[in-house]
C-alpha positions as CSV (number, residue, x, y, z in Angstrom):
1,M,215.7,-48.0,-48.2
2,H,215.4,-47.7,-44.4
3,T,212.1,-47.4,-42.6
4,V,211.8,-45.3,-39.4
5,I,208.7,-45.7,-37.2
6,L,207.9,-42.8,-35.0
7,C,205.3,-43.2,-32.3
8,R,204.6,-39.4,-32.4
9,P,205.7,-36.7,-34.8
10,L,209.1,-35.1,-34.2
11,H,209.7,-31.4,-33.9
12,A,209.3,-29.8,-37.4
13,S,213.1,-29.4,-37.7
14,G,213.7,-33.1,-36.9
15,M,210.9,-34.1,-39.3
16,A,212.5,-32.0,-42.0
17,L,215.9,-33.7,-41.6
18,L,214.3,-37.1,-42.0
19,E,212.0,-36.1,-44.9
20,A,215.1,-34.7,-46.7
21,R,216.6,-38.2,-46.9
22,H,215.7,-40.0,-50.0
23,D,216.8,-43.4,-48.5
24,V,214.4,-43.2,-45.5
25,T,210.7,-44.0,-45.3
26,I,208.9,-42.5,-42.3
27,R,205.9,-44.1,-40.6
28,T,204.4,-41.6,-38.2
29,L,201.9,-42.9,-35.6
30,N,200.1,-40.9,-33.0
31,R,200.6,-42.5,-29.6
32,P,199.7,-46.0,-31.0
33,S,198.1,-48.8,-29.1
34,T,200.1,-52.0,-28.7
35,A,198.2,-53.5,-31.7
36,E,198.7,-50.4,-33.9
37,L,202.5,-50.4,-33.1
38,A,202.8,-54.1,-33.8
39,A,201.0,-53.7,-37.1
40,A,203.5,-50.9,-38.1
41,M,206.6,-52.8,-37.1
42,P,207.1,-55.2,-40.1
43,G,209.8,-53.9,-42.3
44,G,210.9,-51.3,-39.7
45,H,214.6,-50.6,-39.2
46,A,214.3,-48.1,-36.4
47,V,211.6,-47.3,-33.9
48,L,211.3,-44.2,-31.7
49,V,208.9,-44.8,-28.8
50,G,207.6,-42.7,-25.9
51,L,205.6,-44.5,-23.3
52,E,204.9,-47.4,-25.6
53,E,205.9,-50.8,-24.3
54,V,208.7,-52.5,-26.2
55,D,208.9,-56.2,-25.3
56,E,209.8,-59.5,-26.9
57,A,206.3,-59.9,-28.4
58,L,206.5,-56.5,-30.1
59,L,210.0,-57.0,-31.3
60,S,209.0,-60.3,-32.9
61,H,207.0,-58.3,-35.5
62,S,210.2,-56.6,-36.9
63,P,213.1,-58.9,-37.8
64,D,214.8,-56.1,-39.7
65,L,214.9,-53.8,-36.7
66,R,218.3,-52.2,-36.0
67,I,217.6,-49.3,-33.6
68,V,215.3,-48.9,-30.6
69,S,215.2,-45.4,-29.2
70,R,213.0,-43.6,-26.7
71,F,211.6,-40.1,-26.3
72,G,212.1,-38.8,-22.8
73,V,214.0,-40.1,-19.8
74,G,214.7,-43.7,-18.8
75,Y,214.0,-47.1,-20.3
76,D,211.3,-48.3,-18.0
77,T,209.0,-49.2,-21.0
78,V,211.8,-51.0,-22.9
79,D,212.7,-54.6,-22.1
80,I,216.4,-54.2,-22.6
81,P,217.6,-57.8,-23.1
82,P,215.2,-58.6,-26.0
83,A,215.8,-55.1,-27.5
84,R,219.5,-55.7,-27.5
85,A,219.1,-59.1,-29.0
86,A,216.8,-57.8,-31.7
87,A,218.5,-54.5,-32.6
88,S,222.0,-53.5,-33.3
89,W,221.7,-50.5,-31.1
90,S,219.3,-49.5,-28.3
91,A,219.2,-46.0,-26.7
C-alpha cells in the first residue's frame, strides 16, 4: 500500500483517479501548517505540495518518501538537494 499526501485536494477528476486505486491511501490536508504537514509525513510515499516549505527537517519525518512534487510553477519552496537525497524522484 502506498500513501500519497496532498496539501490540498486535487481537481475532482484527479481525486477520482487516485481514489480508484486500491493500493493507494490518500491523506488530504488543506493548506497545512509546517507542524501539520510534518505530522502527516510519517509513512508517506509521495507528497504533493503547493507553497508549503519542503526542507531537510520536514523530510526527516518520512523515511519512506519516494516522490516530492509541487503544484504550480517553480521549486522555490523545495530545498532540492535534501529532496533528491530523500526521494527517488522530485518534480
